[in-house]
C-alpha positions in Angstrom: -81.4 -12.5 40.1 -84.2 -10.1 39.1 -82.2 -6.8 39.3 -79.1 -5.4 40.7 -77.5 -2.0 41.5 -73.8 -1.2 41.6 -72.4 1.4 44.0 -69.1 3.1 44.1 -67.5 2.4 47.5 -65.3 5.4 47.1 -68.2 7.7 47.5 -70.7 5.7 49.6 -68.5 3.6 51.9 -69.7 0.2 53.1 -73.3 -0.9 53.5 -74.2 -0.8 57.2 -77.8 -2.0 57.2 -80.6 -2.8 54.8 -84.3 -2.7 55.5 -87.5 -3.2 53.4 -90.7 -1.3 54.0 -93.6 -1.5 51.6 -92.3 -1.4 48.1 -89.0 0.3 49.1 -85.6 -0.9 50.2 -83.4 1.3 52.4 -79.7 1.0 52.7 -77.5 2.9 55.1 -73.8 3.6 54.3 -70.8 4.6 56.4 -69.0 7.5 54.9 -65.9 6.8 52.9 -63.0 9.3 53.0 -64.6 11.6 55.5 -67.9 11.7 53.6 -71.0 11.8 55.8 -73.0 8.6 56.5 -76.2 8.4 54.4 -79.4 6.5 53.6 -80.6 5.7 50.1 -84.1 4.6 49.3 -84.6 2.3 46.3 -87.8 1.2 44.6 -88.6 -2.5 43.8 -86.5 -2.2 40.7 -83.5 -1.0 42.7 -83.7 2.5 41.2 -82.6 5.1 43.8 -85.6 7.4 44.6 -84.3 9.2 47.7 -81.1 9.9 49.6 -80.1 11.9 52.6 -76.8 12.5 54.4 -76.3 12.6 58.1 -76.0 16.1 59.4 -73.2 17.2 61.8 -70.2 15.4 60.2 -71.1 11.9 61.3 -69.2 9.5 59.1 -70.1 6.1 60.6 -73.5 4.4 60.2 -74.5 1.4 62.2 -78.2 0.7 63.0 -81.2 1.5 60.8 -84.9 0.7 60.8 -88.1 2.1 59.3 -91.4 2.6 61.1 -94.9 1.9 59.8 -95.2 5.5 58.4 -92.0 5.2 56.4 -89.8 7.3 58.7 -86.2 6.2 58.8 -84.1 5.9 62.0 -80.3 5.5 61.9 -77.6 5.4 64.5 -74.4 7.3 63.5 -71.1 8.2 65.2 -68.1 10.2 64.4 -66.1 7.0 64.4 -63.2 8.3 66.6 -62.1 7.3 70.1 -64.6 8.7 72.5 -67.0 9.1 69.7 -70.4 10.8 70.0 -73.3 8.5 68.9 -76.7 9.9 67.8 -80.0 8.6 66.6 -81.3 10.4 63.5 -84.9 10.5 62.3 -85.6 11.2 58.6 -89.0 11.6 57.0 -90.4 9.0 54.6 -89.2 10.8 51.5 -85.7 11.3 52.9 -85.9 15.0 52.3 -85.4 16.3 55.8 -84.1 15.4 59.2 -87.0 15.4 61.7 -85.1 14.9 64.9 -81.7 14.1 66.4 -80.8 12.6 69.8 -77.4 12.3 71.4 -77.4 8.9 73.1 -73.7 8.7 74.0 -74.3 9.0 77.8 -77.4 6.8 77.8 -75.7 3.9 76.1 -72.5 4.3 78.2 -70.6 2.7 75.4 -67.5 3.3 73.3 -69.8 4.7 70.7 -68.9 2.5 67.7 -71.2 -0.6 68.3 -74.7 0.9 68.3 -77.7 -0.6 66.7 -81.5 0.0 66.8 -84.8 -1.6 66.0 -88.4 -0.4 65.7 -90.8 -2.6 67.8 -94.4 -1.6 67.8 -94.8 2.1 68.8 -91.2 2.3 70.2 -87.6 2.5 69.1 -85.0 0.4 70.9 -81.3 1.3 70.8 -78.6 -1.0 71.8 -74.9 -0.7 72.3 -72.1 -3.3 72.8 -69.4 -2.2 75.2 -66.6 -4.4 74.1 -64.4 -3.3 77.0 -66.7 -4.3 79.8 -68.5 -7.1 77.9 -71.9 -5.5 78.4 -74.9 -4.8 76.2 -77.0 -1.8 77.0 -80.6 -1.4 75.8 -82.7 1.8 75.9 -86.3 2.5 74.9 -87.4 5.7 73.0 -90.6 7.0 71.6 -90.7 8.0 67.9 -89.9 11.6 68.9 -86.6 10.2 70.2 -87.5 10.9 73.8 -86.0 8.4 76.2 -88.9 6.8 78.1 -86.9 5.6 81.1 -86.9 1.9 80.3 -83.5 0.2 80.1 -81.6 -3.0 80.6 -78.0 -4.1 80.9 -76.7 -7.5 80.1 -73.3 -8.6 81.4 -71.5 -11.5 79.8 -71.0 -10.6 76.1 -67.8 -10.9 74.2 -65.0 -8.4 74.7 -63.9 -8.6 71.1 -64.6 -5.6 68.9 -65.1 -8.1 66.0 -67.8 -10.2 67.8 -71.2 -10.2 66.1 -73.8 -7.7 67.3 -77.3 -7.0 66.0 -80.8 -6.1 67.3 -84.0 -7.0 65.6 -87.7 -6.9 66.5 -90.4 -9.5 65.9 -93.3 -7.8 64.0 -95.7 -10.3 65.3 -95.5 -9.6 69.0 -93.0 -6.7 69.1 -90.4 -8.6 71.1 -86.8 -7.4 70.7 -83.9 -9.8 70.0 -80.2 -9.1 70.4 -77.6 -11.3 68.9 -74.0 -11.0 70.1 -70.8 -12.9 70.8 -70.7 -14.7 74.2 -68.0 -14.2 76.8 -67.6 -17.9 77.4 -66.4 -20.7 75.3 -63.6 -20.7 72.7 -64.4 -17.2 71.4 -66.7 -18.4 68.7 -69.8 -18.9 70.8 -72.9 -16.6 70.3 -75.8 -15.6 72.4 -79.3 -14.4 71.6 -81.3 -12.3 74.1 -85.1 -11.9 74.0 -86.9 -9.0 75.6 -90.5 -7.8 75.8 -91.4 -4.2 75.5 -90.6 -3.5 79.1 -87.0 -4.9 78.7 
């Protein structure tokens, strides 16, 4: 162990995602006790060098990724039944919110299982609908405009506790989604691979 940092869960909540970019490490946190979701940027020595909270009262953080320019993208929700889910874009210094996009209707999901990944010059958002057993993928540009490319996969687990993640391959910009499978004894998993056109 080279270094460590301790965080108070009473003020930060649980860690939702971590990403590294350049010499920085970014961690997103779901709000605890009604506090807003936030992103903290750490240097290589794990000293916090930037932080920003989600605007609009969003308390739940899920997906997060960083583009080549250091801009940070995060999916957040209000964490309630029928929750609104949004993509937020923060600048590289975490001093301002550059854009917000309500993606609730695009993802047609319960709003609590959203994730995202940067792949090449695009942002891919995914949601797991644990009621229908479906996974929805949508493609956005870096200004958070939906570019009309989408995909729906049917056959994922209907358990709210099933695993669900999206990640990109920096070598060829393919997108991978890992989730629980609808078949088997409930412990099976599936991995989906998509190109840029989904």
